[in-house]
Backbone bond lengths (Angstrom), bond angles and torsions (degrees), N, CA, C in turn:
res aa  C-N    CA-C-N  psi(-1)  N-CA   C-N-CA  omega(-1)  CA-C   N-CA-C  phi
1 M - - - 1.437 - - 1.530 108.96 -
2 E 1.291 116.11 129.20 1.455 121.47 -175.48 1.527 110.05 -106.75
3 R 1.311 115.53 135.73 1.470 119.96 177.99 1.516 109.49 -83.87
4 S 1.322 115.55 141.83 1.459 118.73 178.86 1.526 111.76 -81.43
5 Q 1.343 116.97 -32.99 1.461 120.34 179.29 1.521 109.18 -131.48
6 P 1.298 117.42 119.91 1.463 119.04 177.88 1.530 111.01 -72.90
7 I 1.310 114.62 164.12 1.466 120.81 -178.90 1.523 110.94 -75.83
8 A 1.289 118.29 -25.07 1.460 122.31 -173.59 1.529 114.94 -60.10
9 P 1.337 121.70 -39.16 1.471 118.67 -178.58 1.528 114.84 -58.26
10 P 1.346 121.14 -40.80 1.472 117.48 176.48 1.527 112.75 -63.42
11 V 1.330 116.51 -36.78 1.465 119.95 178.80 1.524 109.63 -67.29
12 A 1.305 116.86 -43.26 1.469 120.72 178.45 1.522 110.56 -63.59
13 S 1.318 116.54 -38.46 1.465 120.55 177.94 1.525 110.96 -63.34
14 F 1.332 116.69 -41.30 1.465 120.55 178.06 1.525 110.65 -64.23
15 I 1.312 116.63 -43.91 1.470 120.25 -179.76 1.524 110.37 -63.28
16 D 1.332 117.14 -41.06 1.469 120.23 177.02 1.530 111.20 -61.99
17 A 1.322 116.77 -41.77 1.467 120.54 179.20 1.522 110.87 -65.53
18 A 1.336 117.37 -40.40 1.464 120.79 178.61 1.527 110.73 -64.73
19 E 1.327 116.86 -41.66 1.465 120.28 177.48 1.524 111.00 -62.06
20 A 1.320 117.13 -43.25 1.468 120.56 178.79 1.522 110.77 -63.31
21 F 1.334 116.99 -39.28 1.466 120.54 178.56 1.523 110.66 -61.24
22 F 1.327 117.14 -49.24 1.462 119.69 -177.13 1.528 112.06 -70.18
23 E 1.320 118.17 -30.43 1.466 119.94 174.13 1.528 110.54 -65.90
24 N 1.319 117.24 -40.87 1.467 120.71 177.79 1.521 111.56 -71.11
25 L 1.318 116.95 -31.34 1.460 120.65 178.40 1.528 110.83 -64.36
26 A 1.301 116.61 -32.08 1.466 120.54 178.59 1.523 111.39 -64.95
27 G 1.329 117.93 -24.80 1.457 121.61 -179.33 1.521 114.46 -87.74
28 V 1.318 117.29 2.59 1.468 120.52 -178.82 1.526 109.58 -71.33
29 E 1.308 116.03 137.37 1.463 120.37 175.13 1.525 107.63 -87.19
30 W 1.321 115.88 109.00 1.462 121.90 -171.50 1.526 113.95 -62.85
31 P 1.328 120.58 -38.45 1.476 118.26 177.45 1.530 112.35 -62.21
32 L 1.329 116.93 -38.51 1.465 119.51 178.32 1.524 111.25 -68.76
33 L 1.332 116.36 -37.15 1.464 119.75 176.80 1.527 110.41 -64.67
34 A 1.328 117.14 -41.49 1.465 120.72 177.92 1.526 110.84 -63.46
35 L 1.328 117.27 -39.68 1.461 121.08 177.45 1.530 110.88 -64.07
36 A 1.323 116.47 -42.65 1.469 120.48 178.89 1.524 110.92 -64.74
37 L 1.328 117.48 -41.53 1.466 120.46 178.15 1.522 111.49 -65.53
38 A 1.324 117.20 -38.12 1.465 120.38 177.04 1.526 110.63 -64.74
39 A 1.330 117.03 -42.17 1.467 120.42 178.01 1.526 110.66 -63.57
40 F 1.325 117.26 -39.02 1.463 120.74 178.88 1.526 110.73 -67.72
41 L 1.323 117.62 -37.49 1.462 121.19 176.88 1.527 110.66 -64.52
42 V 1.322 117.38 -39.47 1.467 121.07 176.02 1.525 109.97 -63.16
43 Y 1.331 116.95 -43.83 1.468 121.66 178.19 1.532 111.12 -57.92
44 L 1.330 116.79 -48.53 1.465 119.89 179.83 1.525 111.41 -66.22
45 S 1.321 116.98 -35.42 1.463 119.99 178.24 1.522 111.36 -66.62
46 L 1.321 117.22 -39.03 1.469 119.96 176.84 1.524 111.10 -65.58
47 R 1.321 116.83 -39.17 1.468 119.68 177.42 1.525 110.90 -66.31
48 S 1.324 116.95 -38.04 1.464 118.86 177.95 1.524 110.43 -68.81
49 R 1.318 117.01 -32.26 1.471 119.89 175.88 1.528 110.34 -66.31
50 A 1.327 117.32 -38.45 1.463 120.61 175.50 1.523 110.20 -62.95
51 S 1.317 116.69 -42.04 1.467 120.58 177.07 1.528 110.53 -62.08
52 F 1.314 116.52 -40.94 1.467 121.36 177.20 1.526 110.87 -60.63
53 N 1.327 116.92 -44.53 1.467 120.13 -179.68 1.523 111.88 -65.62
54 I 1.323 117.42 -36.29 1.462 120.69 176.30 1.525 110.03 -63.43
55 L 1.317 116.42 -45.26 1.470 120.10 179.59 1.522 111.48 -67.45
56 R 1.313 116.67 -35.44 1.465 119.72 178.14 1.522 110.66 -65.53
57 A 1.340 117.02 -35.70 1.465 120.50 176.10 1.525 110.83 -70.11
58 A 1.329 116.88 -33.94 1.465 120.40 179.77 1.525 111.98 -74.82
59 Y 1.315 117.29 -29.56 1.467 122.64 -179.68 1.527 109.36 -127.90
60 P 1.337 117.66 73.33 1.471 120.06 -174.80 1.529 114.06 -68.24
61 T 1.316 118.34 -23.45 1.469 119.84 -177.41 1.522 112.82 -91.69
62 E 1.319 117.32 -8.67 1.467 120.64 -177.83 1.524 110.86 -92.12
63 H 1.327 114.87 148.78 1.465 120.75 176.52 1.527 108.27 -89.58
64 L 1.327 116.05 113.37 1.462 121.35 179.69 1.517 109.57 -108.79
65 Q 1.312 115.63 144.97 1.459 120.17 174.74 1.524 108.36 -113.26
66 W 1.331 114.44 126.63 1.455 119.68 -176.14 1.521 111.81 -61.74
67 R 1.307 118.84 -34.39 1.467 120.32 -176.07 1.524 112.00 -61.50
68 Y 1.336 117.45 -33.10 1.462 119.77 178.10 1.528 111.22 -73.62
69 I 1.320 116.41 -37.62 1.461 120.15 176.68 1.528 108.99 -68.00
70 W 1.327 116.58 -39.97 1.469 121.52 176.61 1.525 110.21 -60.26
71 G 1.321 116.60 -46.13 1.467 120.71 179.09 1.517 112.35 -61.83
72 A 1.332 116.12 -42.10 1.466 119.71 178.07 1.522 110.52 -64.32
73 Y 1.324 116.54 -40.56 1.469 120.70 179.77 1.526 110.40 -64.12
74 M 1.326 116.90 -45.96 1.465 120.78 -179.17 1.527 111.27 -65.05
75 A 1.327 116.64 -42.46 1.466 119.76 179.20 1.523 110.80 -63.03
76 G 1.318 116.58 -43.59 1.462 120.13 178.51 1.513 112.16 -64.22
77 Y 1.322 116.99 -42.22 1.465 120.83 179.74 1.528 110.23 -64.82
78 G 1.309 116.15 -43.97 1.464 119.64 178.65 1.515 112.54 -63.54
79 F 1.322 116.76 -40.97 1.462 120.76 178.60 1.523 110.41 -65.17
80 N 1.336 117.10 -39.91 1.469 120.75 177.31 1.525 111.60 -63.23
81 S 1.323 117.00 -28.38 1.460 120.16 179.95 1.524 112.17 -72.36
82 V 1.324 116.64 -22.85 1.456 121.10 -176.08 1.528 112.15 -104.26
83 I 1.312 116.65 -42.33 1.466 122.11 -175.52 1.525 109.13 -105.21
84 P 1.319 117.64 131.26 1.475 119.61 179.90 1.525 112.34 -75.33
85 A 1.303 115.75 174.17 1.476 124.67 173.71 1.525 112.88 69.48
86 R 1.322 117.26 32.72 1.465 122.37 172.65 1.528 113.21 58.05
87 G 1.313 117.04 35.99 1.460 120.76 177.38 1.516 112.32 -64.33
88 G 1.318 116.80 -25.74 1.457 120.43 178.62 1.511 113.00 -66.53
89 D 1.329 116.79 -26.02 1.463 119.30 177.26 1.523 110.98 -66.31
90 V 1.328 116.90 -33.65 1.464 120.59 176.37 1.522 109.52 -67.77
91 V 1.322 116.73 -42.55 1.470 120.98 176.94 1.522 109.79 -61.30
92 R 1.314 116.20 -47.08 1.470 120.92 179.90 1.526 111.33 -62.51
93 L 1.332 116.62 -40.83 1.462 120.94 178.73 1.521 110.59 -60.36
94 F 1.327 117.12 -47.60 1.460 120.82 -179.72 1.527 111.31 -63.60
95 L 1.329 117.22 -47.46 1.464 120.12 -177.80 1.526 111.96 -67.25
96 T 1.325 117.12 -38.06 1.464 120.06 178.37 1.517 110.38 -67.90
97 K 1.322 116.66 -42.11 1.475 120.76 179.75 1.523 110.36 -60.23
98 T 1.325 117.55 -40.89 1.461 119.98 179.48 1.531 112.12 -73.20
99 S 1.331 117.90 -18.28 1.466 121.55 -179.78 1.520 113.19 -87.53
100 V 1.325 117.28 -17.55 1.465 121.49 -177.52 1.528 108.19 -107.95
101 P 1.330 117.62 112.51 1.467 119.76 -179.72 1.531 111.92 -60.83
102 R 1.307 115.62 140.28 1.468 124.03 176.86 1.530 112.64 55.07
103 S 1.320 116.61 34.98 1.467 120.09 177.92 1.523 109.57 -95.44
104 S 1.318 114.95 166.75 1.464 120.38 177.45 1.524 108.71 -123.35
105 Y 1.313 115.11 153.47 1.462 119.22 179.32 1.529 112.43 -61.18
106 P 1.347 119.52 -42.66 1.473 118.15 178.82 1.532 113.31 -60.75
107 A 1.324 116.86 -39.73 1.466 119.43 -179.17 1.528 111.16 -68.40
108 V 1.316 116.45 -42.62 1.466 119.80 179.56 1.529 109.95 -66.79
109 A 1.321 117.37 -41.67 1.470 120.53 178.70 1.526 111.12 -63.97
110 S 1.320 117.06 -37.49 1.469 118.64 179.05 1.525 111.34 -69.20
111 S 1.325 117.27 -25.66 1.468 118.98 175.83 1.525 110.79 -66.71
112 F 1.324 117.54 -27.56 1.465 120.46 176.13 1.520 110.24 -66.46
113 A 1.332 116.80 -38.07 1.468 120.67 -179.83 1.523 110.88 -67.51
114 V 1.324 117.17 -36.22 1.465 121.10 178.52 1.523 109.92 -65.57
115 E 1.306 116.26 -34.76 1.463 121.38 -177.24 1.524 112.60 -67.13
116 L 1.307 117.30 -29.68 1.466 119.94 -177.99 1.489 109.28 -60.92
């Protein structure tokens, strides 16, 4: 029995694409990339600050620390970048809930909807 298409061409195609990626990566201007990453970090930090303010309005009597909300936001965003189907929102929900004393999952989850 003869195969019409061998397995090797998809593998060769992947290797060619990987080589092209790394060749193009060598041409990246690192100072500009660092500037772009810093701007993106500021953007995410501002969004986490907005999330913090929403939670502070929802729980005015509780003591909240922005660094924990920031960490939950970053962890959720990073997880969403790797895992499909908004799995990072579940991570963020759990971490945010544990960061806000006497909070509930429905209240924290509804704060995500306000943020949109």
